[in-house]
C-alpha positions in Angstrom: 90.3 -44.8 12.1 90.8 -48.6 12.2 88.0 -50.8 13.0 88.2 -54.5 14.2 91.6 -55.1 13.4 92.8 -57.9 15.7 95.8 -60.1 15.6 95.5 -63.5 13.8 98.1 -65.5 15.8 95.5 -66.8 18.2 92.9 -67.6 15.7 95.6 -69.7 13.3 96.8 -71.4 16.6 93.1 -72.7 16.9 92.7 -73.7 13.3 95.7 -76.0 13.8 94.2 -77.5 16.7 91.5 -80.1 17.3 89.4 -77.3 18.8 88.2 -75.1 15.5 86.7 -71.9 16.1 84.1 -73.4 13.5 83.3 -76.3 11.1 81.4 -76.5 8.0 79.6 -79.4 6.2 77.7 -79.4 3.0 74.6 -81.5 3.0 73.0 -82.8 -0.1 69.8 -81.2 -1.5 66.8 -83.0 -3.0 68.2 -82.4 -6.5 71.5 -84.5 -5.5 73.5 -80.9 -5.4 75.3 -79.5 -2.5 73.1 -77.4 -0.5 74.5 -74.1 0.6 74.3 -74.6 4.1 77.3 -74.4 6.7 77.1 -75.7 10.2 78.9 -73.7 12.5 80.2 -74.1 16.0 80.0 -70.9 17.7 81.5 -70.0 21.4 80.2 -68.1 24.1 82.0 -67.0 27.3 78.9 -66.5 29.3 75.0 -67.1 28.5 73.7 -63.9 29.2 70.5 -63.1 27.8 71.1 -59.6 27.0 74.2 -60.3 25.3 72.4 -62.7 23.2 69.9 -60.4 22.2 72.5 -57.8 21.5 73.9 -60.8 19.3 70.9 -61.3 17.4 70.5 -57.6 16.7 73.9 -57.4 15.5 73.6 -60.6 13.4 70.6 -58.9 11.5 72.7 -55.7 10.7 75.6 -58.0 9.5 73.4 -60.0 7.5 71.7 -57.2 5.9 74.8 -55.0 5.4 77.7 -57.3 5.2 79.1 -59.1 2.2 80.1 -62.6 3.0 83.4 -62.0 2.0 84.0 -59.4 4.3 82.1 -61.5 7.1 84.6 -64.3 6.2 87.4 -61.7 6.4 86.2 -60.7 9.8 86.1 -64.2 11.1 89.5 -65.0 9.6 91.1 -62.4 12.1 89.4 -63.1 15.4 91.0 -64.7 18.3 89.9 -67.5 20.6 88.4 -67.6 24.0 87.8 -70.8 26.6 84.5 -71.2 26.0 81.6 -73.5 25.5 79.9 -74.7 22.2 76.8 -73.6 20.7 76.0 -75.1 17.2 74.2 -73.1 14.2 73.1 -74.2 10.9 72.3 -71.5 8.4 72.9 -70.8 5.1 75.9 -69.1 3.1 77.1 -65.6 4.1 74.3 -65.2 6.7 75.8 -68.1 8.8 79.4 -66.4 8.9 77.6 -63.2 9.7 75.5 -64.7 12.7 78.6 -66.7 13.7 80.3 -63.3 14.1 77.5 -61.6 16.1 77.2 -64.7 18.4 80.7 -64.0 19.5 79.5 -60.8 21.0 79.7 -62.6 24.4 83.3 -61.6 24.6 83.8 -58.7 27.2 85.6 -55.4 25.6 84.5 -53.4 28.3 86.1 -55.3 31.2 89.4 -55.1 29.4 89.1 -51.2 29.0 87.9 -51.2 32.6 91.1 -52.9 33.6 93.3 -50.8 31.5 91.6 -47.6 32.9 92.3 -48.5 36.5 96.0 -48.5 35.9 95.9 -44.8 35.0 93.3 -43.6 37.6 90.7 -43.2 34.9 93.1 -40.7 32.8 92.2 -41.8 29.2 94.9 -39.6 27.8 97.5 -41.7 29.8 96.0 -44.7 28.9 96.4 -43.8 25.3 100.1 -42.6 25.8 101.2 -45.9 27.9 99.5 -47.9 25.0 101.5 -46.1 22.2 104.6 -46.3 24.1 104.3 -49.8 24.8 102.7 -52.8 22.8 100.7 -50.2 20.5 103.9 -48.6 19.5 105.5 -52.2 18.3 102.0 -52.8 16.5 101.8 -49.4 14.6 105.3 -49.2 13.9 104.9 -52.2 11.8 101.7 -51.0 10.3 103.0 -48.0 9.3 106.3 -49.1 7.9 107.6 -51.2 5.0 108.0 -54.5 7.0 106.2 -57.6 5.5 105.9 -59.0 8.9 102.1 -57.9 8.9 99.0 -59.7 8.8 96.2 -59.2 6.1 94.0 -57.0 8.3 97.2 -54.8 9.4 98.2 -54.5 5.5 94.8 -53.4 4.9 94.9 -50.5 7.4 98.5 -49.7 6.1 97.0 -49.5 2.6 94.0 -47.4 3.7 96.2 -45.1 6.0 98.7 -44.4 3.1 95.6 -43.5 0.9 94.5 -40.8 3.2 97.9 -39.6 3.3 98.0 -39.1 -0.4 94.6 -37.5 -0.8 96.1 -34.5 1.7 99.3 -34.1 -0.2 97.3 -34.1 -3.6 95.2 -31.5 -2.1 98.3 -29.3 -0.7 100.1 -29.8 -4.0 96.9 -28.7 -6.0 96.6 -25.5 -3.9 100.3 -24.2 -4.8 102.4 -26.7 -2.5 103.8 -26.1 0.9 107.2 -24.7 0.4 108.0 -22.4 3.5 104.6 -22.7 4.9 104.2 -23.5 8.5 102.4 -26.8 9.6 101.5 -28.3 12.7 101.0 -32.1 12.2 99.2 -33.0 15.6 99.1 -36.7 16.5 102.0 -37.5 13.8 102.7 -41.1 14.7 105.6 -42.2 13.0 105.7 -39.2 10.4 103.6 -40.8 7.5 102.3 -37.2 6.7 104.9 -34.9 8.4 108.0 -36.5 6.5 106.3 -35.9 3.2 105.3 -32.4 4.1 109.0 -31.7 5.4 110.2 -32.9 2.0 108.1 -30.7 0.2 109.8 -28.0 2.0 107.3 -27.0 4.7 108.2 -25.9 8.0 106.7 -28.7 10.1 106.4 -28.8 13.7 105.1 -32.5 14.6 104.0 -33.8 17.8 102.6 -37.1 19.2 101.4 -38.0 22.5 103.9 -41.0 22.5 107.5 -40.1 22.7 108.4 -43.5 21.0 106.3 -42.4 18.2 107.9 -39.1 17.9 111.4 -40.4 18.3 110.5 -43.2 15.5 109.1 -40.3 13.2 112.5 -38.2 13.8 114.6 -41.3 13.0 112.4 -41.8 9.7 112.8 -38.3 8.6 116.7 -38.4 9.0 116.7 -41.6 6.8 114.5 -40.2 4.3 116.6 -37.0 4.2 119.7 -38.8 3.9 118.2 -40.8 1.0 117.1 -37.8 -0.9 120.5 -35.8 -0.7 118.3 -32.7 -0.2 119.6 -29.9 2.0 116.7 -28.5 4.4 116.6 -25.1 5.2 114.1 -25.9 7.9 114.2 -29.3 9.7 111.1 -30.4 11.2 110.7 -30.7 14.7 109.3 -33.7 16.4 108.2 -33.7 20.0 106.1 -36.0 22.7 103.1 -34.1 23.5 99.4 -34.4 23.7 97.0 -32.6 21.2 95.7 -30.1 24.1 99.4 -29.0 24.7 100.1 -28.0 21.3 100.6 -24.3 20.9 101.4 -21.6 18.2 100.5 -20.2 15.0 100.6 -22.3 11.8 99.3 -21.7 8.3 97.9 -25.2 8.2 97.1 -27.7 10.9 96.6 -31.4 10.4 95.6 -34.1 12.3 94.8 -37.7 10.8 93.4 -40.8 12.4 93.3 -39.1 15.9 89.8 -38.3 16.8 89.2 -42.1 17.2 90.7 -41.7 20.7 88.3 -39.1 21.6 84.7 -39.2 22.6 82.5 -36.4 20.9 82.7 -33.9 23.9 86.5 -34.0 24.1 86.5 -34.1 20.2 84.6 -31.0 20.1 87.1 -29.3 22.4 90.1 -30.5 20.5 88.7 -29.4 17.1 88.2 -26.0 18.9 92.0 -26.0 20.0 93.6 -27.1 16.7 91.5 -24.5 14.9 92.8 -21.9 17.1 96.4 -22.9 16.2 95.2 -22.6 12.3 95.7 -19.2 10.5 94.2 -20.4 7.0 93.8 -24.3 6.7 92.5 -27.0 8.7 92.8 -30.5 7.7 91.6 -33.6 9.6 90.2 -36.9 9.5 87.8 -39.3 11.5 86.0 -42.5 11.7 82.8 -41.7 10.4 79.8 -43.2 12.4 77.2 -44.9 10.3 74.9 -47.9 11.2 77.3 -50.2 9.4 80.9 -48.8 10.5 79.2 -49.3 14.2 78.4 -52.8 13.6 82.0 -53.3 12.4 83.4 -51.7 15.0 81.7 -53.5 18.0 82.7 -56.9 16.3 86.4 -55.5 16.1 85.9 -54.9 20.1 85.2 -58.4 20.6 88.7 -59.7 19.7 91.3 -57.1 19.7 94.5 -59.1 20.6 96.7 -58.0 23.1 98.2 -55.2 21.3 94.9 -53.3 20.7 93.3 -52.4 23.5 92.3 -48.7 23.6 88.9 -47.3 23.1 87.8 -46.3 19.6 85.2 -43.5 18.9 83.3 -42.9 15.9 81.7 -39.4 15.1 79.3 -38.2 12.5 79.9 -35.9 9.9 77.4 -33.6 11.3 78.9 -33.2 14.6 82.4 -32.9 13.3 81.4 -30.0 10.8 79.4 -28.4 13.3 82.3 -28.2 15.4 84.7 -26.9 12.9 81.9 -24.3 12.0 81.8 -23.2 15.4 85.5 -22.7 15.6 85.3 -20.4 12.4 86.2 -22.7 9.5 84.0 -23.9 6.6 84.7 -27.4 5.1 85.5 -27.0 1.6 86.9 -30.5 0.6 85.9 -34.0 1.5 87.1 -37.2 0.8 86.4 -41.1 2.0 88.9 -43.9 2.4 87.3 -47.3 2.9 89.1 -50.6 2.8 87.9 -53.7 4.3 89.3 -52.5 7.7 90.1 -48.9 7.6 87.5 -46.2 7.1 88.3 -42.4 7.2 86.6 -39.4 6.3 88.8 -36.6 5.7 87.9 -32.8 5.6 89.7 -29.6 4.5 88.6 -26.3 6.1 89.6 -22.9 5.8 88.9 -19.9 7.9 86.0 -17.5 7.0 
């Protein structure tokens, strides 16, 4: 559940040019000390009153909820635009927050509309194309071990790894998975499927992206060779969307995939995954809270060319209701929260 995770190349270019995204100056107070005031140059693509009102609302929420350090991190990762300049003079961390909000003039919906036009409105196809193209290159690095990642991408890598470790801790505490059948839906590059297979589970892993499924297969082969273990059952990695997964499994897992599903489709997806699980269902999602909604909105403004799919947040109440309707009960809960990665984790058992 990665929120507001743009590439930093554009902003770094801007910082090294004559057109900086913002500048600061510290005037002297009456007492002769530097006053905590920042003079910021904000940019707006178009002066639409409605969007400025939206900016004010987000500014208020950012100023209320966001620590100055987090607001600063957000600004450090935004990309530039061809814009006209507006100057704000505000104090400390609030200035940084308001700057971020003012940048709401960017238009993420236009970008999404253009993307959807190429697939005739088929959102699954848009996600598939993304993760088989520029998205694959981006997430292969994030879910890998390369140092060629920026601070935000490293933060997401850390958060996702923490979620995976929590799942592995749960299954280890519950007796392990050796000989147990597991379907890992939306397996990505195999960050969960591979350690489950290494623990002896009979894993059937799938991803909507053939590039992701192939990468997961390669990573398993490398991990197996490095371990020297002989596997009685070799995991399967297939390219298919969640709706196409079939069969019966002791455990079904699905991590950080619901962010691609609006609530109505998420309900159907949870119902389908539950129908595949005989005993246990483990899934994670980006929780919908006022603060995370604001952070998500900010992140949408500057996604960079390699982050262009829609992102959906879900309330815990909605997700748990869908799980209960499918005949399961949530028995364990965890939350992973870093600066740019937020994921609520549920384990449910059939009742």
